[in-house]
ROBA-734088 format. One line per 8 residues: number of its first residue (from 1); for each residue x, z, y negated of N, C-alpha, C, O. Coordinates in pm, 1 decimal, padded with zeros to 6 digits. Layout:
BEGIN
NUM = X:Z:Y:X:Z:Y:X:Z:Y:X:Z:Y; ... $
This chain:
BEGIN
1 = 07949.0:12715.4:-10811.5:08040.5:12751.4:-10703.8:08180.2:12762.6:-10762.0:08226.4:12671.9:-10831.2; 08247.6:12873.3:-10734.4:08382.3:12894.7:-10785.4:08483.4:12833.2:-10689.3:08483.8:12865.3:-10570.4; 08568.5:12745.2:-10740.1:08673.9:12684.9:-10660.0:08807.8:12736.4:-10706.8:08836.9:12736.5:-10826.4; 08889.6:12780.2:-10612.7:09022.5:12829.5:-10647.7:09108.0:12715.1:-10701.0:09086.8:12599.0:-10665.7; 09203.5:12748.3:-10785.1:09298.3:12647.6:-10831.7:09375.4:12593.2:-10711.9:09412.8:12668.2:-10621.7; 09398.5:12464.7:-10711.7:09468.5:12402.4:-10599.7:09563.1:12296.1:-10650.8:09549.7:12246.7:-10762.8; 09658.9:12261.8:-10566.8:09756.3:12159.4:-10603.4:09797.1:12084.4:-10476.9:09850.0:12144.6:-10383.4; 09772.9:11953.6:-10473.5:09812.2:11871.9:-10357.6:09960.4:11840.1:-10370.5:10005.1:11790.9:-10474.1 $
9 = 10036.2:11867.9:-10265.5:10179.8:11838.6:-10266.1:10212.1:11733.7:-10160.8:10132.2:11708.8:-10070.4; 10328.7:11672.9:-10172.6:10375.0:11573.6:-10077.2:10460.3:11646.3:-09973.7:10574.1:11683.1:-10002.9; 10408.2:11667.2:-09855.8:10480.6:11741.5:-09752.5:10596.6:11659.5:-09697.6:10708.6:11709.6:-09688.3; 10571.3:11534.2:-09661.1:10674.8:11440.5:-09619.1:10643.3:11304.9:-09681.9:10531.2:11280.4:-09726.5; 10744.7:11216.7:-09684.6:10722.7:11084.4:-09743.4:10803.0:10980.2:-09667.2:10908.9:11010.6:-09612.2; 10752.3:10856.4:-09664.0:10822.7:10742.8:-09604.8:10874.9:10657.5:-09720.7:10795.2:10595.2:-09790.9; 11006.5:10653.1:-09742.4:11059.1:10583.1:-09860.8:11061.7:10431.7:-09844.0:11103.6:10379.7:-09740.7; 11016.5:10363.2:-09946.4:11027.8:10217.2:-09957.0:11082.2:10188.7:-10096.7:11020.7:10226.0:-10196.6 $
17 = 11198.3:10122.2:-10103.2:11264.8:10098.2:-10230.9:11278.0:09948.2:-10252.6:11325.9:09877.5:-10163.9; 11237.0:09898.6:-10367.4:11245.9:09755.7:-10398.2:11342.4:09735.6:-10514.7:11325.5:09794.3:-10621.6; 11442.9:09652.4:-10493.0:11536.8:09614.7:-10598.6:11502.8:09472.5:-10644.1:11491.9:09380.9:-10562.6; 11486.4:09456.1:-10773.2:11443.8:09327.1:-10828.5:11560.5:09255.6:-10895.6:11657.7:09316.8:-10940.0; 11546.3:09123.1:-10901.0:11639.7:09037.3:-10976.7:11784.7:09053.5:-10932.4:11873.9:09069.6:-11015.7; 11808.0:09049.2:-10801.5:11944.6:09052.5:-10751.7:12019.5:08928.9:-10798.5:11963.5:08819.4:-10802.5; 12146.5:08946.8:-10833.8:12227.4:08837.4:-10885.7:12285.1:08755.1:-10770.5:12405.6:08755.9:-10745.2; 12196.1:08684.7:-10702.0:12234.1:08597.9:-10590.1:12192.3:08455.7:-10624.3:12079.9:08432.1:-10668.7 $
25 = 12283.3:08360.9:-10603.2:12253.4:08220.1:-10627.2:12170.8:08168.2:-10509.1:12225.5:08128.8:-10406.1; 12039.0:08168.8:-10525.8:11949.8:08129.0:-10416.4:11969.3:07983.4:-10376.0:11961.4:07951.2:-10257.5; 11994.5:07895.2:-10471.8:12014.4:07753.8:-10439.6:12136.2:07734.4:-10349.2:12130.6:07660.3:-10251.0; 12246.1:07801.9:-10383.4:12366.3:07795.3:-10300.8:12340.7:07855.4:-10163.4:12381.3:07798.4:-10062.2; 12274.6:07968.7:-10159.1:12245.3:08035.3:-10032.4:12162.2:07946.2:-09941.0:12193.1:07932.0:-09822.7; 12057.0:07886.4:-09995.4:11970.6:07800.9:-09913.6:12044.3:07676.6:-09864.6:12022.4:07631.8:-09752.0; 12131.6:07620.6:-09948.7:12210.8:07504.9:-09906.9:12303.8:07541.5:-09791.8:12319.5:07464.6:-09696.9; 12365.1:07658.6:-09800.6:12454.4:07703.0:-09693.3:12377.9:07723.6:-09562.8:12427.0:07689.6:-09455.2 $
33 = 12259.1:07778.8:-09573.1:12179.2:07801.3:-09452.6:12138.0:07669.6:-09388.3:12124.9:07661.7:-09266.1; 12117.6:07566.0:-09469.7:12078.3:07435.3:-09416.8:12189.9:07369.6:-09335.3:12163.3:07284.0:-09250.9; 12313.7:07409.4:-09360.5:12426.5:07346.5:-09290.5:12447.5:07403.7:-09150.5:12527.2:07350.7:-09073.1; 12376.9:07511.0:-09117.9:12393.3:07575.7:-08987.5:12269.4:07549.0:-08903.8:12157.0:07552.4:-08954.0; 12291.2:07522.3:-08775.2:12178.6:07504.8:-08683.2:12120.0:07643.1:-08654.6:12157.3:07709.1:-08557.7; 12027.7:07685.4:-08741.1:11992.1:07826.1:-08745.5:11886.1:07871.1:-08646.1:11899.4:07977.4:-08585.3; 11782.3:07792.4:-08629.2:11658.6:07853.7:-08585.0:11621.6:07828.3:-08439.5:11649.5:07722.8:-08382.7; 11557.6:07929.5:-08381.7:11490.9:07918.2:-08252.9:11347.0:07962.9:-08274.5:11320.7:08057.0:-08349.4 $
41 = 11254.4:07894.8:-08208.4:11112.5:07924.5:-08230.1:11073.7:08050.9:-08155.8:11097.8:08064.0:-08035.8; 11012.7:08144.8:-08229.5:10961.3:08267.9:-08170.9:10817.3:08283.1:-08217.0:10791.0:08320.4:-08331.3; 10724.9:08254.0:-08127.3:10582.7:08263.9:-08157.1:10547.8:08176.5:-08277.7:10562.6:08054.5:-08270.7; 10501.6:08236.6:-08388.7:10453.9:08161.1:-08504.1:10561.2:08137.8:-08608.7:10535.3:08073.2:-08710.2; 10681.0:08189.2:-08585.8:10785.9:08171.9:-08684.3:10915.5:08137.0:-08612.4:10920.1:08132.8:-08489.4; 11019.5:08112.3:-08688.9:11149.2:08080.6:-08632.4:11252.8:08180.5:-08682.8:11263.2:08204.5:-08803.1; 11328.3:08237.8:-08591.7:11436.4:08328.5:-08627.0:11568.8:08259.1:-08605.2:11578.7:08165.2:-08526.1; 11671.4:08306.0:-08676.0:11802.0:08243.7:-08660.5:11861.0:08275.6:-08523.9:11835.9:08382.1:-08467.3 $
49 = 11940.0:08181.7:-08471.5:12009.6:08204.4:-08345.3:12113.6:08314.6:-08361.4:12145.8:08384.9:-08265.6; 12166.0:08329.2:-08482.7:12275.2:08422.3:-08507.4:12221.0:08549.9:-08571.1:12135.8:08544.4:-08659.8; 12270.2:08663.3:-08525.9:12227.2:08790.4:-08581.9:12337.8:08856.2:-08663.1:12336.4:08976.7:-08688.1; 12434.7:08772.6:-08703.7:12539.3:08814.9:-08798.0:12558.9:08701.5:-08898.3:12670.7:08656.7:-08924.0; 12445.9:08656.6:-08954.3:12446.0:08535.4:-09034.8:12531.5:08551.0:-09160.2:12589.6:08452.7:-09206.3; 12541.0:08670.7:-09216.5:12620.4:08689.4:-09337.9:12770.2:08677.9:-09309.6:12850.3:08663.8:-09402.0; 12807.6:08683.8:-09182.0:12948.2:08662.0:-09144.1:12978.1:08513.8:-09123.2:13093.9:08476.8:-09103.7; 12875.6:08428.2:-09127.0:12893.0:08287.6:-09095.2:12882.4:08194.4:-09214.8:12907.5:08074.6:-09201.9 $
57 = 12845.4:08247.4:-09331.3:12834.5:08163.2:-09449.3:12934.9:08210.8:-09554.5:12969.7:08328.8:-09558.1; 12981.1:08119.9:-09639.4:13088.7:08151.0:-09733.4:13047.7:08254.2:-09838.0:13131.4:08330.5:-09886.1; 12919.3:08257.0:-09873.3:12873.1:08354.2:-09973.2:12831.3:08486.2:-09908.7:12783.9:08576.8:-09977.3; 12848.8:08497.2:-09776.6:12800.7:08613.9:-09703.7:12861.8:08744.9:-09748.2:12791.3:08845.0:-09761.4; 12994.0:08745.9:-09771.9:13060.2:08869.8:-09811.4:13011.8:08917.1:-09948.6:12992.9:09036.7:-09970.7; 12991.8:08822.0:-10040.7:12942.1:08858.5:-10173.1:12800.6:08916.3:-10163.4:12768.4:09015.2:-10229.2; 12717.3:08853.9:-10081.1:12580.2:08902.1:-10064.1:12580.3:09039.4:-09998.6:12501.5:09126.3:-10035.6; 12669.7:09059.2:-09900.0:12680.9:09190.0:-09836.6:12713.4:09298.6:-09938.1:12656.5:09407.7:-09933.6 $
65 = 12804.6:09268.6:-10029.4:12842.5:09366.7:-10131.5:12723.2:09403.2:-10219.1:12704.7:09519.6:-10254.6; 12642.5:09303.3:-10253.8:12524.1:09328.5:-10335.3:12425.4:09415.8:-10258.4:12371.6:09512.5:-10312.3; 12402.0:09380.4:-10130.7:12312.5:09461.2:-10047.5:12366.8:09603.3:-10032.3:12292.0:09700.6:-10040.9; 12498.8:09613.8:-10009.5:12561.4:09745.5:-09993.6:12538.7:09832.8:-10116.4:12510.8:09952.1:-10104.6; 12550.9:09772.0:-10234.9:12528.6:09848.0:-10358.0:12384.9:09899.5:-10366.0:12360.3:10010.5:-10413.3; 12291.1:09818.4:-10319.6:12150.7:09861.0:-10318.5:12131.0:09977.8:-10222.0:12068.0:10077.8:-10256.3; 12185.9:09963.9:-10100.3:12172.6:10072.7:-10002.6:12238.5:10200.8:-10054.9:12182.5:10309.8:-10042.7; 12357.4:10186.4:-10112.9:12428.0:10303.5:-10164.5:12346.0:10375.3:-10270.6:12335.9:10498.0:-10270.0 $
73 = 12287.4:10297.9:-10361.9:12204.1:10356.0:-10466.7:12080.5:10422.5:-10406.0:12042.4:10532.3:-10446.5; 12017.7:10355.3:-10308.2:11896.5:10409.8:-10245.2:11927.8:10540.6:-10172.7:11854.9:10638.7:-10187.6; 12035.9:10542.5:-10094.0:12069.7:10663.4:-10019.2:12106.2:10777.7:-10113.1:12075.5:10893.7:-10085.5; 12171.6:10744.5:-10223.8:12205.2:10847.0:-10322.4:12078.7:10908.5:-10381.1:12069.1:11030.3:-10396.1; 11982.0:10823.7:-10414.2:11855.9:10873.2:-10470.4:11776.8:10954.3:-10367.6:11703.1:11046.0:-10403.9; 11792.5:10920.1:-10238.4:11721.1:10991.9:-10132.8:11793.9:11118.8:-10090.4:11743.2:11196.0:-10009.0; 11912.7:11140.1:-10145.9:11983.1:11264.3:-10119.4:12078.8:11261.2:-10002.6:12118.8:11366.8:-09953.6; 12117.5:11141.5:-09955.7:12211.2:11129.4:-09844.3:12354.2:11111.7:-09895.4:12377.1:11054.4:-10001.9 $
81 = 12451.1:11162.9:-09816.0:12591.8:11142.7:-09848.4:12665.5:11071.1:-09735.4:12788.2:11061.9:-09736.7; 12589.5:11020.2:-09637.0:12648.0:10956.7:-09519.1:12703.9:10818.5:-09552.1:12640.4:10740.5:-09623.0; 12823.5:10788.7:-09500.1:12874.1:10651.8:-09507.4:12790.2:10563.0:-09416.1:12728.8:10611.3:-09321.0; 12787.8:10433.9:-09445.0:12702.3:10342.5:-09368.4:12766.5:10205.2:-09362.9:12864.5:10177.4:-09432.0; 12709.1:10119.8:-09278.9:12758.7:09982.6:-09264.6:12643.0:09890.8:-09229.1:12555.2:09927.3:-09150.9; 12643.5:09769.6:-09287.8:12549.7:09665.4:-09246.8:12600.1:09605.4:-09115.6:12714.7:09561.2:-09107.5; 12517.2:09603.7:-09015.7:12555.4:09547.7:-08886.7:12491.1:09410.4:-08867.7:12552.7:09309.1:-08901.1; 12371.1:09404.7:-08816.1:12309.1:09274.8:-08791.3:12249.9:09216.5:-08919.0:12206.9:09289.4:-09008.4 $
89 = 12248.6:09083.3:-08925.6:12185.5:09010.7:-09036.9:12135.6:08877.9:-08982.4:12207.5:08809.5:-08909.5; 12013.8:08841.3:-09017.1:11955.5:08719.1:-08962.3:11855.0:08658.5:-09059.8:11812.8:08722.2:-09156.3; 11818.1:08533.9:-09031.9:11726.0:08459.4:-09117.7:11594.6:08436.6:-09043.7:11593.6:08407.5:-08924.1; 11485.3:08450.1:-09115.8:11353.4:08416.7:-09061.2:11291.5:08306.8:-09146.3:11292.8:08313.0:-09269.2; 11237.2:08206.2:-09078.5:11171.6:08092.9:-09145.4:11025.5:08091.9:-09101.5:10994.8:08067.2:-08984.9; 10936.6:08118.9:-09195.6:10793.6:08116.6:-09166.0:10737.2:07982.7:-09211.8:10741.9:07949.4:-09330.2; 10684.6:07907.4:-09117.8:10634.6:07773.3:-09147.1:10504.8:07780.4:-09228.2:10437.2:07883.3:-09228.8; 10470.2:07670.4:-09296.8:10345.6:07668.3:-09373.5:10223.5:07695.7:-09286.4:10215.8:07652.5:-09171.4 $
97 = 10129.9:07767.4:-09343.3:10001.2:07798.0:-09280.4:10016.8:07879.4:-09152.2:09937.1:07865.6:-09059.5; 10119.8:07964.4:-09147.0:10137.0:08055.0:-09032.9:10159.2:08196.3:-09084.4:10193.3:08217.2:-09200.8; 10139.5:08292.5:-08995.8:10157.4:08432.6:-09034.1:10302.1:08472.7:-09013.0:10380.6:08398.6:-08953.9; 10336.2:08590.7:-09062.2:10471.7:08642.2:-09048.1:10493.7:08719.0:-08920.2:10595.8:08786.5:-08907.2; 10402.3:08711.9:-08825.0:10420.5:08779.9:-08697.5:10346.8:08913.0:-08691.4:10276.8:08951.4:-08785.1; 10363.9:08982.6:-08579.0:10294.7:09108.9:-08555.2:10373.3:09225.7:-08615.9:10487.6:09209.3:-08658.6; 10310.6:09342.8:-08618.9:10379.7:09463.1:-08661.1:10495.4:09491.4:-08565.1:10480.8:09477.5:-08443.6; 10609.5:09530.9:-08619.9:10726.8:09558.0:-08537.2:10819.5:09655.5:-08608.2:10805.9:09680.2:-08728.0 $
105 = 10913.8:09710.5:-08532.6:11018.5:09795.9:-08587.7:11153.3:09731.3:-08558.3:11160.6:09635.5:-08481.4; 11260.7:09783.3:-08619.3:11395.4:09736.7:-08589.6:11465.7:09846.7:-08510.6:11521.7:09940.2:-08567.9; 11461.6:09833.9:-08379.5:11509.8:09939.4:-08291.0:11660.1:09961.9:-08306.0:11735.2:09870.4:-08339.7; 11701.6:10084.3:-08280.4:11843.1:10124.3:-08273.8:11913.2:10124.2:-08408.9:12036.1:10127.7:-08415.0; 11835.7:10120.2:-08518.0:11896.6:10124.1:-08650.5:11829.0:10229.9:-08737.8:11718.2:10275.5:-08709.9; 11900.3:10267.0:-08844.5:11857.4:10374.2:-08934.4:11770.5:10318.8:-09047.3:11655.7:10360.2:-09063.2; 11824.9:10225.1:-09125.6:11750.4:10161.7:-09234.1:11762.4:10010.3:-09223.2:11857.2:09957.9:-09164.8; 11664.9:09941.8:-09280.4:11663.1:09795.4:-09282.2:11638.6:09747.3:-09424.8:11586.5:09820.4:-09509.0 $
113 = 11677.4:09622.8:-09449.6:11652.0:09560.7:-09578.5:11616.8:09414.5:-09559.7:11666.1:09349.7:-09467.4; 11532.3:09362.6:-09646.0:11493.3:09221.3:-09638.9:11501.3:09160.3:-09778.5:11452.3:09217.4:-09875.9; 11564.2:09043.0:-09786.0:11579.7:08970.0:-09912.1:11505.1:08837.0:-09902.1:11503.6:08773.3:-09796.8; 11443.0:08795.7:-10013.6:11361.3:08674.5:-10014.7:11415.1:08572.9:-10115.4:11385.3:08582.1:-10234.5; 11494.8:08475.4:-10068.0:11547.0:08373.5:-10159.0:11447.5:08261.8:-10188.8:11466.3:08183.8:-10282.2; 11340.2:08254.9:-10107.4:11245.4:08145.1:-10128.2:11103.8:08190.6:-10097.0:11067.8:08211.3:-09981.1; 11023.8:08206.0:-10202.3:10881.9:08239.9:-10189.1:10803.6:08141.5:-10274.6:10832.9:08124.7:-10393.0; 10705.6:08077.4:-10215.9:10630.1:07975.9:-10289.5:10484.8:08016.9:-10312.9:10406.9:07940.1:-10369.3 $
121 = 10448.1:08137.9:-10269.7:10312.3:08185.8:-10294.1:10315.7:08338.2:-10299.4:10419.2:08399.0:-10272.2; 10205.4:08398.6:-10333.5:10199.2:08544.6:-10340.7:10224.8:08602.9:-10202.6:10166.8:08558.0:-10103.7; 10311.9:08703.3:-10196.3:10355.1:08755.6:-10066.9:10348.7:08907.6:-10066.3:10386.7:08973.5:-10163.0; 10299.2:08962.2:-09954.1:10296.7:09105.5:-09933.9:10365.8:09140.1:-09802.9:10353.3:09068.0:-09703.9; 10439.3:09251.9:-09803.4:10486.8:09311.3:-09679.7:10400.2:09434.1:-09656.2:10378.7:09514.0:-09747.4; 10350.6:09449.2:-09533.6:10258.2:09557.4:-09500.4:10326.2:09655.2:-09406.1:10383.1:09615.2:-09304.5; 10320.1:09784.1:-09440.0:10374.5:09889.3:-09355.1:10259.5:09967.4:-09291.5:10153.8:09986.0:-09351.9; 10282.8:10012.6:-09167.8:10183.0:10090.1:-09096.1:10227.9:10235.2:-09085.6:10345.6:10262.7:-09062.2 $
129 = 10135.4:10326.6:-09102.5:10164.9:10470.0:-09090.5:10226.4:10497.6:-08953.1:10172.1:10452.9:-08852.0; 10339.5:10570.7:-08947.2:10406.2:10594.2:-08818.4:10317.2:10661.4:-08713.6:10319.6:10623.6:-08596.4; 10237.9:10762.0:-08756.2:10145.2:10828.9:-08664.4:10003.3:10804.3:-08713.5:09964.4:10851.6:-08820.3; 09926.9:10730.1:-08635.0:09790.3:10698.4:-08676.5:09701.1:10821.0:-08660.5:09721.8:10904.3:-08572.2; 09601.9:10829.7:-08747.6:09507.5:10940.2:-08739.4:09419.7:10924.2:-08615.6:09371.9:10814.9:-08585.3; 09399.6:11034.8:-08545.1:09308.9:11032.5:-08428.9:09164.5:11030.4:-08477.2:09080.8:10959.0:-08422.1; 09136.0:11108.5:-08579.9:09002.7:11110.9:-08640.8:09008.5:11030.7:-08770.1:09095.7:11054.0:-08853.9; 08917.7:10937.8:-08786.5:08919.5:10849.7:-08903.2:08784.4:10856.5:-08975.4:08697.0:10773.4:-08950.8 $
137 = 08767.1:10954.0:-09063.5:08642.0:10964.1:-09139.7:08625.8:10846.3:-09235.2:08719.8:10770.4:-09258.7; 08505.5:10832.3:-09289.8:08482.7:10730.1:-09391.5:08562.8:10764.8:-09517.2:08579.2:10881.8:-09551.7; 08612.0:10660.9:-09584.6:08699.7:10680.4:-09700.3:08633.9:10619.3:-09823.9:08585.3:10506.3:-09819.7; 08632.8:10694.3:-09933.1:08575.2:10640.3:-10057.3:08683.5:10581.7:-10147.3:08657.3:10485.4:-10219.4; 08804.4:10637.4:-10144.9:08915.5:10587.2:-10224.8:09042.4:10587.2:-10138.9:09089.7:10692.8:-10096.8; 09095.8:10469.7:-10113.9:09218.1:10462.3:-10034.0:09338.0:10507.3:-10116.8:09352.9:10469.2:-10232.9; 09423.9:10590.0:-10054.3:09543.8:10637.9:-10121.5:09651.8:10665.8:-10017.0:09632.5:10637.6:-09898.7; 09766.0:10721.2:-10060.5:09878.5:10742.1:-09969.6:09849.2:10847.8:-09862.8:09919.1:10854.4:-09761.7 $
145 = 09747.3:10929.8:-09884.2:09716.0:11034.5:-09788.9:09624.2:10986.6:-09676.2:09630.6:11039.9:-09565.4; 09539.2:10887.4:-09702.4:09439.6:10850.1:-09602.0:09453.5:10707.0:-09550.2:09382.4:10668.9:-09457.2; 09542.8:10627.2:-09607.6:09555.2:10487.1:-09565.6:09637.9:10475.5:-09438.0:09734.0:10549.9:-09418.1; 09599.9:10382.4:-09352.8:09676.7:10353.2:-09231.7:09784.1:10248.3:-09257.5:09883.6:10241.5:-09185.3; 09763.8:10166.3:-09361.1:09863.1:10064.5:-09397.7:09881.7:10065.8:-09549.4:09793.7:10107.9:-09624.5; 09999.4:10018.2:-09591.9:10029.2:10005.8:-09735.1:10091.2:09869.3:-09759.7:10180.8:09827.5:-09686.4; 10043.9:09799.2:-09863.3:10094.6:09667.2:-09899.6:10186.7:09675.9:-10020.8:10159.7:09748.7:-10116.3; 10297.1:09599.3:-10014.9:10388.7:09587.9:-10128.4:10406.6:09439.9:-10160.7:10439.7:09360.0:-10073.0 $
153 = 10384.6:09404.0:-10286.7:10405.2:09264.7:-10326.9:10554.3:09236.8:-10342.1:10628.2:09316.1:-10400.5; 10596.9:09123.5:-10289.0:10737.4:09083.8:-10292.7:10749.4:08953.7:-10370.8:10664.6:08865.1:-10360.5; 10857.7:08943.9:-10449.9:10884.7:08821.0:-10524.4:11027.6:08775.6:-10496.9:11108.0:08850.3:-10441.2; 11058.4:08651.6:-10536.8:11194.7:08601.3:-10518.5:11294.7:08692.1:-10588.6:11263.9:08755.0:-10689.9; 11416.1:08697.6:-10532.0:11525.6:08781.3:-10583.0:11500.1:08929.9:-10559.4:11570.0:09014.0:-10615.9; 11399.4:08963.9:-10475.5:11372.1:09103.1:-10443.6:11436.0:09141.2:-10310.1:11439.5:09061.8:-10216.1; 11486.3:09264.0:-10304.2:11544.5:09320.0:-10182.8:11472.1:09450.6:-10155.6:11476.2:09542.3:-10237.6; 11405.7:09459.9:-10040.6:11326.2:09578.1:-10008.2:11393.9:09655.4:-09895.9:11432.1:09597.7:-09794.0 $
161 = 11408.6:09786.4:-09914.9:11476.5:09874.9:-09820.1:11375.4:09974.5:-09765.2:11292.5:10027.3:-09839.4; 11382.5:10000.1:-09634.0:11287.4:10092.0:-09571.2:11346.0:10145.4:-09439.9:11435.2:10082.5:-09382.9; 11297.7:10259.6:-09391.2:11344.5:10310.7:-09263.0:11310.4:10213.2:-09150.4:11201.1:10156.6:-09147.4; 11404.1:10194.2:-09058.6:11386.4:10093.5:-08953.2:11272.6:10126.6:-08857.5:11222.9:10038.5:-08787.3; 11231.0:10253.4:-08854.1:11123.0:10291.7:-08762.4:10984.7:10259.9:-08818.1:10885.5:10271.2:-08746.1; 10976.4:10220.5:-08944.8:10845.5:10188.6:-09002.2:10796.2:10054.0:-08950.3:10863.4:09952.4:-08968.0; 10680.7:10052.5:-08886.9:10622.1:09926.3:-08842.7:10584.5:09843.7:-08965.0:10530.0:09896.0:-09062.2; 10614.4:09713.4:-08959.0:10587.4:09628.4:-09074.2:10559.1:09485.9:-09029.2:10593.8:09445.7:-08918.2 $
169 = 10496.0:09411.6:-09117.0:10469.3:09270.5:-09093.2:10463.6:09200.1:-09227.8:10438.1:09262.8:-09330.6; 10487.5:09068.4:-09226.5:10486.9:08988.7:-09349.0:10360.3:08905.9:-09353.5:10311.9:08860.2:-09249.9; 10306.8:08886.3:-09471.9:10180.0:08817.3:-09487.7:10183.4:08669.2:-09452.9:10289.1:08610.8:-09429.0; 10066.5:08611.8:-09450.9:10044.1:08470.9:-09418.1:10111.7:08380.7:-09521.2:10105.6:08407.3:-09641.2; 10175.8:08274.4:-09474.0:10235.6:08175.6:-09564.2:10131.3:08068.3:-09593.1:10114.4:07973.7:-09516.2; 10061.4:08084.8:-09705.6:09952.8:07992.3:-09739.9:10002.6:07868.3:-09813.7:09923.2:07780.3:-09847.1; 10132.6:07860.5:-09839.3:10187.3:07746.7:-09913.4:10213.0:07628.7:-09819.4:10189.0:07636.5:-09699.0; 10261.9:07520.6:-09877.2:10296.8:07401.6:-09798.7:10447.2:07390.7:-09773.9:10495.6:07286.6:-09729.4 $
177 = 10520.8:07497.8:-09802.6:10665.8:07497.9:-09782.9:10708.0:07613.9:-09693.1:10635.7:07712.5:-09678.9; 10825.8:07600.5:-09632.8:10879.7:07708.5:-09552.1:10908.7:07829.8:-09639.5:10946.9:07817.0:-09755.8; 10889.6:07948.0:-09581.0:10928.9:08071.6:-09648.4:11051.8:08127.5:-09576.4:11051.9:08141.1:-09454.1; 11155.1:08159.3:-09652.4:11282.3:08203.1:-09595.4:11308.7:08348.6:-09635.1:11285.9:08388.2:-09749.4; 11357.0:08426.7:-09538.9:11399.7:08563.4:-09570.0:11526.0:08595.6:-09491.0:11550.4:08539.1:-09384.4; 11606.0:08687.6:-09545.1:11725.3:08737.4:-09477.5:11709.1:08887.2:-09457.3:11686.1:08961.2:-09552.9; 11721.2:08931.7:-09332.8:11706.6:09073.2:-09300.5:11839.9:09130.2:-09255.0:11921.8:09059.8:-09195.9; 11861.1:09258.3:-09282.8:11982.2:09327.2:-09239.0:11943.6:09464.9:-09185.3:11843.1:09523.5:-09225.5 $
185 = 12026.1:09514.6:-09093.5:12008.7:09648.8:-09040.1:12132.6:09732.3:-09066.9:12245.0:09682.3:-09062.7; 12110.7:09860.1:-09094.6:12218.0:09951.9:-09134.1:12218.5:10074.1:-09042.1:12113.2:10125.1:-09003.9; 12337.7:10119.7:-09007.7:12355.3:10247.5:-08938.3:12460.9:10329.5:-09009.7:12542.8:10274.3:-09083.2; 12460.2:10461.0:-08989.1:12567.1:10543.1:-09046.0:12702.3:10505.2:-08986.3:12709.2:10441.5:-08881.2; 12808.8:10544.9:-09054.0:12945.5:10529.7:-09004.8:13009.9:10667.4:-09002.3:12998.9:10743.5:-09098.4; 13077.0:10699.1:-08892.4:13142.4:10829.5:-08880.3:13050.4:10931.7:-08816.8:12960.3:10897.0:-08740.5; 13073.8:11059.0:-08849.1:12999.2:11167.7:-08785.7:12866.3:11193.7:-08856.2:12857.4:11192.9:-08978.9; 12764.0:11216.5:-08775.2:12633.7:11261.1:-08825.9:12595.5:11387.0:-08747.2:12648.4:11412.1:-08638.9 $
193 = 12504.8:11463.9:-08802.2:12460.0:11583.4:-08734.0:12564.4:11693.4:-08733.5:12667.3:11683.9:-08800.4; 12536.2:11798.3:-08656.8:12629.3:11911.6:-08648.4:12610.3:11984.0:-08515.9:12508.8:11967.2:-08448.2; 12709.4:12064.7:-08480.3:12707.8:12146.9:-08359.6:12679.5:12061.3:-08235.4:12747.3:11961.0:-08213.4; 12580.4:12099.5:-08154.1:12554.6:12025.0:-08029.5:12486.6:11891.7:-08056.3:12472.6:11811.0:-07964.5; 12443.8:11866.3:-08180.5:12380.2:11739.1:-08215.8:12473.0:11645.3:-08290.8:12429.7:11541.2:-08340.2; 12600.4:11681.2:-08299.7:12694.8:11595.4:-08370.8:12722.1:11468.4:-08290.7:12734.4:11472.0:-08168.3; 12731.2:11355.8:-08362.2:12754.4:11226.2:-08296.4:12835.7:11139.6:-08389.5:12816.1:11142.8:-08511.0; 12927.4:11061.5:-08333.2:13008.1:10971.6:-08413.7:12964.4:10827.7:-08391.1:12965.9:10778.3:-08278.3 $
201 = 12925.0:10760.3:-08500.2:12889.8:10618.0:-08493.7:13015.8:10534.0:-08512.4:13009.0:10411.1:-08510.5 $
């Protein structure tokens, strides 16, 4: 049987960028977080009461600058020239032997980032395909074209950036210690779009 030459191309893509070995003093950061009455219980985990946590700790501005540099580099690589700003920032504490919660998005924001100053076991963040397939044939090899979810391994000092509309969840904390993460949300600053779709953030 004669088969024509073919080439599979990437029509669209969902970007996930991981920055490793950020120069953040995790010991200092964790000590600062301990001095604040941070957490309220939400289902199986605890989220911080404050959603501008980087504005409340002394090392917050330095950490913001590091995160900003990561976002700037990521947006440059993705081909964007839009100015941006980190708005909300909060802490999540996942207790031992509990899951990281259900799949969720970060509404009303453009991009999100999560930093992990304390991981005591192997950890994955799982993303779900934005539009699920209506027809789901049997699969012999899972790949980016046919998978409904994708797992990314995360380690300490890692900062992961992704579009805020991507549904995601964090894996089970199988260790005997709390797992701590800091999340931030980003929106553009100034004008976006053009003509009748122009909007100023």
